[in-house]
C-alpha positions in Angstrom: -60.8 96.4 -81.7 -64.3 95.1 -83.3 -67.7 95.3 -81.1 -70.4 93.3 -81.5 -73.9 94.8 -79.4 -74.5 93.0 -76.2 -77.1 91.1 -77.2 -75.5 89.0 -79.6 -72.1 88.9 -77.8 -73.9 87.0 -75.0 -75.6 84.8 -77.5 -72.9 83.4 -78.9 -70.9 82.6 -75.9 -73.5 80.4 -74.8 -74.0 78.6 -77.6 -70.6 78.3 -77.8 -70.4 76.9 -74.1 -73.3 74.7 -74.3 -71.9 73.2 -77.7 -68.8 72.4 -76.0 -71.0 70.7 -73.4 -72.7 68.9 -75.6 -69.7 67.7 -77.5 -68.0 66.4 -74.1 -71.1 64.5 -73.0 -71.1 63.0 -75.9 -67.0 61.7 -76.3 -67.5 61.0 -72.4 -70.6 58.3 -73.0 -69.0 56.9 -76.0 -65.6 56.3 -73.8 -65.7 52.6 -72.4 -66.5 51.7 -68.9 -67.9 55.3 -68.1 -71.8 54.9 -68.3 -74.1 57.4 -65.9 -74.5 54.5 -63.8 -70.9 54.5 -62.4 -69.7 51.4 -60.5 -69.8 51.4 -56.9 -66.7 49.2 -56.5 -64.5 46.7 -58.8 -67.3 43.8 -58.5 -69.9 46.5 -59.8 -67.4 47.4 -62.2 -66.6 43.6 -63.7 -70.2 43.3 -63.5 -70.7 45.7 -65.9 -67.8 44.9 -68.2 -69.7 41.3 -68.6 -72.8 42.7 -69.3 -71.8 44.5 -72.5 -70.0 41.1 -73.8 -66.6 43.5 -75.8 -64.0 41.6 -77.4 -61.3 40.3 -75.7 -58.7 43.5 -76.7 -61.6 45.7 -75.0 -63.0 43.6 -72.5 -58.8 43.7 -71.3 -58.6 47.7 -71.4 -61.9 47.8 -68.9 -60.8 45.5 -66.9 -57.7 47.0 -66.4 -60.3 50.3 -66.0 -62.1 48.8 -63.1 -58.8 47.8 -61.5 -57.8 51.2 -61.7 -60.8 53.0 -60.3 -61.0 50.6 -57.1 -58.4 49.2 -55.5 -60.2 47.5 -52.7 -62.3 44.1 -53.1 -65.6 43.2 -51.5 -65.1 40.6 -48.3 -67.3 37.6 -48.4 -68.8 38.5 -44.9 -69.4 42.0 -46.3 -66.3 45.6 -46.0 -63.6 45.9 -48.2 -59.7 44.2 -48.5 -56.7 46.2 -50.3 -53.9 43.6 -51.5 -50.8 45.7 -51.0 -48.4 43.2 -53.2 -45.3 45.2 -51.3 -46.0 43.7 -48.3 -47.7 40.8 -49.8 -50.3 41.4 -46.9 -53.6 42.7 -47.3 -55.8 45.3 -45.4 -59.2 45.7 -44.3 -60.8 48.6 -45.8 -64.0 50.8 -45.2 -65.0 51.1 -48.4 -63.9 50.0 -52.1 -60.8 52.6 -52.2 -58.5 53.2 -49.0 -59.2 56.6 -47.0 -56.3 59.1 -46.3 -56.1 57.8 -43.2 -55.7 54.0 -44.4 -53.1 55.4 -46.5 -51.4 56.2 -43.4 -51.5 53.2 -42.0 -50.6 51.1 -45.1 -47.9 53.2 -45.3 -46.7 52.4 -41.6 -47.1 49.4 -42.4 -45.0 49.2 -45.1 -42.3 51.2 -43.3 -42.2 48.5 -40.3 -42.1 45.3 -43.0 -39.0 47.7 -44.5 -37.3 47.7 -41.0 -37.8 44.1 -40.5 -36.5 43.4 -43.9 -33.8 45.1 -43.3 -32.8 43.6 -39.5 -33.5 39.8 -41.6 -30.9 41.3 -43.8 -28.4 42.2 -41.5 -28.8 39.3 -39.7 -28.4 37.0 -42.6 -25.1 39.0 -43.7 -23.8 38.3 -40.1 -24.8 35.0 -39.9 -23.1 34.5 -43.4 -19.8 36.4 -41.9 -19.8 33.9 -39.2 -20.0 31.4 -41.1 -17.5 32.4 -43.2 -14.6 33.0 -40.1 -15.7 29.7 -39.2 -15.1 27.7 -42.4 -11.4 29.7 -42.2 -10.5 28.5 -38.8 -11.3 25.3 -40.1 -9.1 25.6 -42.9 -6.2 27.0 -41.1 -6.7 23.7 -38.3 -6.3 21.2 -41.4 -3.7 23.0 -42.6 0.1 21.2 -42.0 1.6 22.5 -38.9 5.1 21.7 -40.0 8.0 19.7 -38.6 7.2 19.2 -34.9 9.5 21.5 -32.9 12.0 18.6 -30.6 12.7 20.5 -26.9 16.1 19.5 -25.8 17.0 20.0 -22.0 20.2 21.7 -21.1 22.2 19.1 -19.1 21.3 15.3 -20.2 21.7 13.0 -17.6 23.9 10.2 -19.2 22.7 6.7 -19.0 23.8 4.0 -16.8 24.7 1.1 -17.8 24.3 -2.0 -15.8 25.9 -5.0 -15.9 25.0 -7.4 -18.1 24.1 -10.8 -16.6 26.0 -13.2 -17.9 23.6 -16.2 -16.7 21.2 -15.3 -19.2 23.0 -14.0 -22.3 20.2 -14.5 -25.0 22.5 -14.4 -28.4 25.0 -17.3 -27.1 26.4 -19.6 -29.3 26.3 -23.0 -28.2 29.5 -23.6 -29.7 31.4 -20.8 -28.5 33.5 -20.6 -24.9 31.8 -17.5 -23.3 28.4 -19.1 -23.8 30.0 -22.3 -22.4 31.4 -20.6 -19.7 28.2 -18.6 -18.9 26.2 -22.1 -18.8 29.0 -23.3 -16.2 28.9 -20.6 -14.0 24.7 -20.7 -13.8 25.1 -24.2 -13.4 27.7 -23.9 -10.2 25.1 -21.8 -9.0 22.5 -23.2 -9.0 23.8 -26.2 -7.5 25.1 -24.2 -4.7 21.9 -22.5 -4.4 19.9 -25.4 -4.1 22.3 -27.6 -1.9 22.1 -24.7 0.8 18.2 -24.7 1.0 18.2 -28.4 1.6 20.7 -28.5 4.7 19.2 -28.1 8.1 
């Protein structure tokens, strides 16, 4: 292997490292949204983007960069708030980004949120099954039962025939002998009954 004198090698390495650092600084300054005066929060980042007045495409990229760098948003009274879209709710945080402890609290709240969602889903499923069972019961109640069951006793008492009252024959023809005889006997009965009631 070829060796350079020690002084020359050290100067070459220093020059190479210096050139590389200058190139990195130049690239860093040329990147959008990465100025030496770094924004402290989302709102300040947006103000810097607006001050540059970039084109629409560049503006969208810069706004996305601001949103990526800062999760929290300023509250009107001071402090910051973080919106968790998974839970659809806001959390108060100390700075423009949640701390590790705040992230843990948000994660715990999310676990509770998922548990509540699971319980709600189970309750809805149970209510759905109960509703389906009730409908099935109502449908079976509406179904025709079939012919009625006739219960017959083993020993049936025979109906007792009463002698027909011939004086009150309902289907008597005026010209028949039985009808005339029934009328005559009724008149005689009535006559005796009325004469017995008038004697002292």
